[in-house]
N, C-alpha and C positions, 0 to 999 in steps of 0.2 A: 624221421622224425617219427615221434611218437605221437598219439593224440594229446594227451595231456599234455605235451609241450606247446603248444600251438594256443591255450586257454586266452579265450576272450579279455583283454585289458578293460572289463567291464566293472564298473564300481557298485552293482548290486550285489548285494551281500544275501547268502542262501541262511533261508530262516528254517531251523529244524524243528520248529515247534508246531503241532498239530493244528490247521484252523478252523473253525468251527461252520459246521454246515451253514447253509445259504441255503434261499428260495424257498419258494413252497408247492408242494405237491399238487400236480394235473390230477383231476379224477379221471377214473377211465370211461373213454367212451361208454363202454358198454360191461356187464357185470363178466369181467374174466372167468371166475369160476362158477360159472352157471353148470347146469347139470349139462352131459355129453354124452352121445350114444356113442359107444366105440365098437359097431356092427362090423366097420369097417376096419377094424385094427385089429390086428393078432392077439389074441389072448395069449400069445406065448408071454414065460415068465425069465425070457432072453430079453437085457435092455435092449439090444442092438436092433430088435426089430420095433422098438417103441424109438428109438432114440432117430432109424431112419422114417418114421413116420413124421416124428415134430421136426426135423429136416427140412421134409418136404414140403409141409406146411410154411415152416417160415420161405422158402424159396418163391413160393410163391405170394410171399405177403400176408399169410394168412396167420399171423403173429399172435393172435387172441385165442385162436383156435389150437395152434401149438401151447402157450400156456394150460389147457382144455387139457390136452393129452395129458402134459406133465403130470397133471393135477389126479387125472383119471386112474395115470401109472400108480400112485403113490396111492390109489385108493385098493388098486389089486395087487398092492405091498410087494411092487416090484422093485426091488433097488436101484435108483440111478447110478450112475459111473461117472467117471472121470469127462465123458464125450457128452453127457446129457446137461451138465451144468453151464457150461459154455452154450450151448445153445438156448435154452430158456433165459440165461439171463441176458444174451442178446435180444430177445423179444421183448423183454423188459426195457430194455433199451430205447428199443425203436418204438413202444408203446408209450416209453415215459412211465413207467406204471412204479412209481417205488416204492409202493405198499407190498406189493408183491415180488419186486426187486429185494426187499431188505426179508421177507420171509422165506425167498431162496436160498440168499446168502446165510441163511439159519439151518438149513438142509445143510450147505457145503461143512459147516462149523459141524454140524451133528454124523454127517458121514464121515469127515475129517479126510477132506479133500482141500491140499494147499497146495497142489503141484500149479504153476507157474500161469499155464491157459486158461485156470476157473478164476486165479485172482486177477489176471489180464483183463476179463471179462465183468468181472465183476467192477474193477477201477472205473474202465470206461462206462461201465452204464450210472453209477454213480455223478459220474463229470457229466455227463450226456441228460439224467435229471436232475442238474442243477444243484447236486450235492457233490463240492468239490472238496469240501471240509472230508467229509469222509472216504471219498477218492483216496486222498493224500495219506489218510489213515490206513489205509489198505495199503497205498503203495507204499510207505515208514514198514510196515508191519512183514511186507513180502520175506521171505525166506531168498527166493531166488529170484533176480530180475534177470530179462533179457532187453533187447532191445525194444520188442513189441510193448514192453512195461514203461519204460522210459518216454517213448513216443506217446502213449497212452494220456500217461500223468500229464505232460509237455501240451496236449491237445487239448485237455480237459481245460487249464488254464488260460488257453491261448484263445479258444472257441465259445468255452462255456462258463466263463467267471468273469464278466464286466467288472473292470476296475481294477482287476489282479493278472492282465496279459502280461507282465512283466516279468511274473513268476516263473514263467514258462524259459524265458531265457537263461533265470537265475538256474534253475532244473537242469535245463543246455549245459552250463558250465560243472554242475554239479557231478553230471552223467561223462564231462569229459574226464576230468579229477579222478573219477572211479573206473579210466581204461574203456570205456565204453564208446565204441564207433559209432559215429551216426549215420542214416542210411537216407533217401531223398526225403523219405515221409517225413525225417527230424526235421531239415531244413523247411518242405511246406508248410506244416504249421508254426514254425518259428517265424518265415514271413507273415504269415496272418498276425499272429501275437506282435508283430513289429508295427502292421497297418493300422492294426487295432489301435494299443498304444502312442502313435505316429512317433515311433520310436527309430529317429534317422540315423544314431549313430551305432545303435546298435543292431539295424538291418546293414548298413555298410562294414559290419564287423563281420555279421555271418555271413555277408558275400565274398567277403576274402576268404572264408575257410571254405566255400562252395569252390572256390578256386584250386585253394591249396589240395582242397580232398580230391578234385579232380570230376566233380559234377556240374560244371558251367553247359555240358552240353547238354543236361537232364532239360527236356520239356516243360517238364510240372515244377521242378524249382523254378525257372525263368519266367513262367507264369504267373507263379507266387511272389517273386522278385517284384515287379514291374504291379501288379498289385498293390506289393507294401510301398514302393517309392511312388507311387500314385498319392496313393492315399495321405503321402508325407509331405507331399507336395514337390517334390524332385521329380515332375513332367520330363525334363530334358532327357535324365539321365536314363527313366523307364523308357523313353523315346531310342533312344543309343539299344538299350539292351533287348527292346523289341524288333528294332533291326539285325541286331545279332542272332535272333532265336531262327531257330529252322523252319520248327511249325508250330509258330503261336498259336493258342489255342485263340477261341473268337471271345472268350470271357476276359482273356487278355486286353484283345484289341478291343472290347467295350470299355475295360476301365482307363486303357490310355486315351481311349477319346474323350472320355467325361473329364480325365484330369486336364486333356485341353482346351476344351470347354470352356471348366474353371480358371483356367489362365489366359483364357480370352484370346486365343488361339483358335478363332473358329475354322480357318481355312486349313490349317494342318489335319484338323479331327474331320474335316469334310474329305483330303485327301487320303487319308488314312483310312478311312472308310469305303471311299472307292476303290482299295487294293484290297481290300479284305475279300479272301476267296472264300469264307463261309459267311452269312451274317444273319443274325436270328432277331427275333422281336425285339431284344434288347437292343441291338445293334441299330435297328431302326429309331425304338424309342429316344436312345440317348442325340440320335443326328436332329429328331425333329424338335425334342427337347431345346438343344442346341439353338438352332432355327428360334425357337421363341425366344428365348431368353437375349436373344441379337437382337429382336425387335422385326426377323425376317418370316410375318405369317405366310404370306403367298409360300416361302419355300418349304415351310414346313408342312404346308395343305399339298404340294406339288410330291413330296416325299413321303407322302402317308399315301399317295393314287401310286405312285413307284412301287411302292410295299406291297401296294395289293396286286399288281401284276406281279410281281416276283415270287405270287403264291403265300407269302407270308402273313398268318391269321395276327390282328391284331391283339390284344389285350386291355384291361382295363387303365393300367398306364398309356396305353396308345392315348384311349380317347381322353385321360385327362390331360393329356398336353395338347391334343386337337383342337379342344375348350379351350385353353388357354391361349391358343394360336387366334381363336375366334376373339375372344375377348379381346384381344390388342387389337385385331383390326376393326372392331366393333362388327362383326360381320355376324348379322342374327339369322340371315338363310341358312347360311353353314355352318351355324353353330347348331339350328335346330335339324340341319340332316345329321350332323354328328349327334346327335342325341337319338334321332329315330333309327340310324344305324345301330348305334350302340346297343339300344334296346331291344332290337331285331335279334342281334348274336347273345343275347344275354348278361351284357359286359353294363348293366345298370342296375337293373332290379334294386337290390338293398344293399348295394357298394354305398359307405358313405362317402370315399374318397371320389369318386363318380358324380355322385349327387351333390357333394358341395362345390365341384368343378361344375355341374352346372347351373347352381344358385348363383353362382360368379359370374357365369357367362350371358344368361341371361339379365343379370344386374347389370354388365359393363356394355352389354348393346342395347341398352334401354328400354328392356320388355321386364320392369321390373314385377310387375302381375304373374308373369310364366315363372318367374323367380320365387314369389310368392308360392306358387303350386308347389313346385318341385319341393321346396322347404317343408309344406305342410303334408306333404305325403311321405318325409321321411319316418319311419316307426323308430328310429333311433338317431338321437343329434348330438353330437358330442361337441366339444368347444369351438373346433373348426369348422361345423356348421352353422352355429348359433351367431360364431363370429364373422363370418362370408355374407348372411343375411342381414346382419347389423350393418355392416361396410355396405353393403348395395341401397338398401335404406340412405343411411347417410349421403352419399353418391347423388342421389336425387332429392337430395335437400328436405327427406320427411325425418325431422331430427325426434319429433312427437315420438313417433309409430316406432324409431329404433331406441327409446328409452325406454319403452312398453315392452317392447322385447327382450330388451336387458333384464327389467325386474320380471319377467315370466321365465327367461331362463335360470334366474336366482330360484323361484320356485321351486323348477323343477330338480336343483340340485345340481346343476351343473357349474361347477366352478370357472370363473373367467381367467383368460389369460393375459400377456401383455399385449396381443395382436385383438383379444378385443375391447380392451380401452382404447385401442387407434383408433377403431372405426366408432365407438362410443364416443371419443373427443370430437370426431371428424364430422359426427352427424351433430354435435351441439355448436362446432364452427362454420357449420353450411346453414343451420336454422336461425343461427344468431344470438343462441341460449346461452348466455355470457354465465351467469350465475351456477346453472345447471356443469358445464364444464368445468366451473372450478370447484363447484361440489363433488362431481365424479373423479376429478385430478386428485384433491384430499382425499377421497375415499380407495383409490387403487392402492396407496399404500397403508392408512392406516386399518380396513377392515380386511385387506385381503393380502397384504405382505409384498405387494410388488414394487417394487423400487422403479419409480419413471427413468424412462430411458430418452436418447435424443429425439426421436420420434413423438413422445408424450411431451417433452419440452416444445419443441415446434407446435403442437398443436395448440398449447394451451397459451405462448406468446401469440398467434395466429389469433384466435380468440380474442385476446386483450386487444391486440393491433385492431382487428377490424372495428371493433366498437369505440374507436378514441383512447382509449385508456393505456397510450404510449408508455408512461413513465411506470406503472404497474408489470407491462413486458418488460421492460427495461430490468426491474426489480427478480422478475421471475429471473432472469438468465444471470444477473449476479448471485442468487442464491441459489444456483443447481449445482446439487454436489456431485455433477461430474463434469467437465470442461465441457464449454459448448464450441460446438460445429459452425461452417458456414453456413448450414441450412439453418440453423436456430436463426441466429444473428441475420440470415437474409429476409426470416417471416417480419424479422421487428425495422427493416431495411422497404420493406414493402410496406408496411403501414405508416411509414414515414412519408413515402411516395404518396399513398392515398390520401391522409390526412394534411399534406404538403408543409411537413416539419421538418426542413432542411438542416436547422442547429443539430438536431438529433443524428439524423442520417450521416452529417458530417463526421460524428464522434464517433459512429460505430462502424464507416466504411474500410477504414484502414485496418482492422483487426479484423474483418472479411475478409477484404482483399489479401492478408498474410496467411490465412487460413486456407484462404479457396483462390489464388492468382488465374487461374484459368478458366472460372465460370463467366462465360459472358452475360449472364442476366442481371450480374451484380452491377457490371460497368453501364448498361443498358437502364434500369431504375437507376442509379448515381445521375446517370447522364440527362434524364428524363426529369429528375427535382430542378437539374438547374436550368433546364430547357424551359418548366414550369415560370420559373423566375427572370424568364430572357436571360441569363448569364452565358451568353454563349461562347465566350471566352472558356470558360468552367466546362462548355460540351465539348470544347473542342481540346481540351486536354484529357479530360476524361477519353476519350475517342482513341486520342494518341496514344495513351497508360494500354486502352483495350489492344491495340495493334501492336505496338511491342513486346507484348505478351505471345501474339501471334493466335488473338482467341477472335473467333470472328461470333456475331451476333445467330442465335439459333436462328433458321429460317422459320418461318410459319409451314404447317402441313399437314394437309387434313385428307381422310380417308373415306368414301363412301362405296357401298357394296350394291352394284347394280347387277342384276341378271346371273348371280353367284360370283361375279369377279369385282375384285377391290380395286376401284379407283385413285390414283393418289394424285394430290395437287398442291403445288407449292406456290409461295405469294408472289406476285407478281406478273406483267401484264403477257413476260415471255415465260407461262408454264410450257413443263414438256412434254404435256399431254398431247395426242394425236391428234386430238380434236378442239385444238385451244381458241382454233380463230373463231369455232360456232360456239364455242363454251362463253369467250366475251361478247359476242352480239348477242345473246339469250342474256347475259348479265347487263349490258346497256339497255336493254329493255325491260329487265326488272326494277334497274335502280330508276327509269325514267316512270315506270308506274307509281313507284311508291313517293318520289319526288310530290308526283299530282295528289297525293295522301299523307302530305307533309313530311316529310324524310328532309331534314336536312343535316350534311355530311357534320360530322364534328372533328375539325380540322383542327382543334386545339388538340389534338391524340397526334399529329403530325408534328413531331416535335424537332423539325429541321427547318432552318432559314428558309423558307422557299417562300412564293408568291400563294395565295388562297388556292387557286384553280387547281395549282399542281398539288395542292394537299389531297384537294378533295379526289381527284385523280389516283392517288397514293392508296385511299379508304378502298377504292372501288375493288382492287385486287387485293384482298386480304384472301387467305385459301379457302376460307369456310365458305366466301363467298361462289367463288369459282366452283367447288364441289357443289354447292347448294343447286347454283345455275346447270349445271349436268345431271344434276338428279332431277329436276323439272324437265329438263329436257327429253331424259329415254326413261321417265316413268309415266303410267296414267296419269290424270287429272285425277285429285284430292287423296293421293297415295301418300301415305307417311313415309318422310325421308328423315333418315339418320346419317352422321356425320359424326366422324372421331376428328380432334383437333390436339396439337403437341403442345400447344399454348393455352394460356387463360385467351379466355373473347375477348375483344375488347369494346369498348362502350359502344361504338360507332357499329359496329357487326350483331352487337347486342338490339340495337333499336330497327336495324335493319331488320334483321330478321322477324321477330315482331311484325313489322309492317307485313313484309313478304308474307307470313305466314297467314295474317288476314285477308291479301287480296287477292293469294292464290288458294285461298280455304285448305290447307291443307295443315299437320300437325308438323312439325319441325325438330327431329331431335338431335340436340350437339353434345358430346362428350367431352368439355377440355379438359388442363391439365388437372383440373380437382374435382369438378362434379359435371353434372349432367343440368342440361336445359333443356324443358318443352315447352315450345311456343307453341301457342294456337290461339287464335281469335285477338290477335294483337296482345296478348299476353305472355307472360314466361312465368313456369314454375315456382324461379327464383325468389319471383317479387322482388327482383331489380337488386338484389340483394346476395352479391357474390365476390 
């Protein structure tokens, strides 16, 4: 069967018209045609000697020197030949110097070299320099073409022409129709194109060609297919292919691990990681980030320790992932160590990504001052850096300063993005800045052309809801240009709970349940609203419905770092912590001391129909109180204590923390689901607004 008989049944039509050139010219890092001494170059009139020296420079990555030799060759009136041009065009390609490339192209035309090798070099150079339109023109005007010609232009569209990747597939179809047989390189670049364009159908069709033409055992092609399938979301197909490949490359393993983690299958990614014969720094980075994405900060830090034992040197991506793990756990000591470690290995410096991750880490570990210092030390600040600093100030309830920083950002000429406005609206939310929040919400679309997304609407509904403007919050939802999700509506439901509006809550709860029937917090909020009204039958009905949906209330969990180790506590007297008995004894002591200072358990928060004494006992064993008792046991007097909680801190714990901070003469910093609370001398930084 001839190759033309197995043309892909693809609907893409080949467009023979020449594409316009695109992209911008990158300036030379140094002046290429600077004067050069040619003492070490034979002054022979034979081009062979010059070609040999040019080739040597290129092989030693001295590409600028290679071009300098070429121009010196011309000055010596030594005419280049068909072997000279592919070399110097390659040097231009590697340096991405389009100006010099065009000049050499004019020399090609002047000397009349139209052979296929020179033309292949030219079209490859134009493609790699981002001039795909000129590359296509060179290709179209070629009298003779070989498989290298076709592969070069296909690779140009696949790798150097964002948004035009499917043109590579169209060219492949044309190549088949012209009777040209593909080779391994053809398929490698085609799968790259399919992966970039998320072209699932085309990838499967090209895969069938690989099998028909007997390339299914080619490792490079299989690696390309694995990468394409992962990018297209076909992780299971990629996994099957990976297992069939005799010698899968580490790149393929890394791509497959990434796909498995995105799919939510961390266990399979871990199994694959452990089976890989060769693992590089990217492999470890993928695994560390996978642990972080799944909230497993201790496992992420342990993976880093094992990485060091294997002798793998971390890079800046490793540091960013580690800082994310520290942020998640609220582990300031470990975060400081990672900062110091990265700095000592030159991985921090002026790296904007690492610096932004440091700002984020310090903010989320409760050290907003260190976050400010890192931010101020940044010579160049991109929109990400400004955004994380604004979000950090928002988390700490410093709304006015966040707004000032936003205005400073605008003065610096940095244009805000969607994430910037999420941080800004959060700052207004936590600071009770209702009018300012509404102003910035309107501003983002009118002044900056940013259409509000679900996260922005959630913030605004919460801003209005907290201030008691429930009808205005409802109108915001009704007027949304996109369909509201359960999170937006849940913000209104929480406001109904805060302001005891049962009727409005009942009017929105059914829609929320339809949007997200598995979310336990909505059942809990509605149950609590009924319990506030002593409607115990309704409470029972809601809880039965919750049980029928196989949904359980998310347990309270608090993390505290002591001695470089992160300790985890769950709500309840039967916590799994190995020193639970000692912790409970210490907690009893603390509760007695604050009772003597005026603490009264807020039993109205225990929305169960049980005796008053049992309600008071229930409040004792909230996870943040257990973590605090452990922290006081294990740290010297007057030491600052930091705790991270997965849920919103309740009013009873908030009152207790203020008193414990006072009697213990400590600063207690708690990060709950939405913000930071700094307790000191009987007061909280939130001013009892959270």
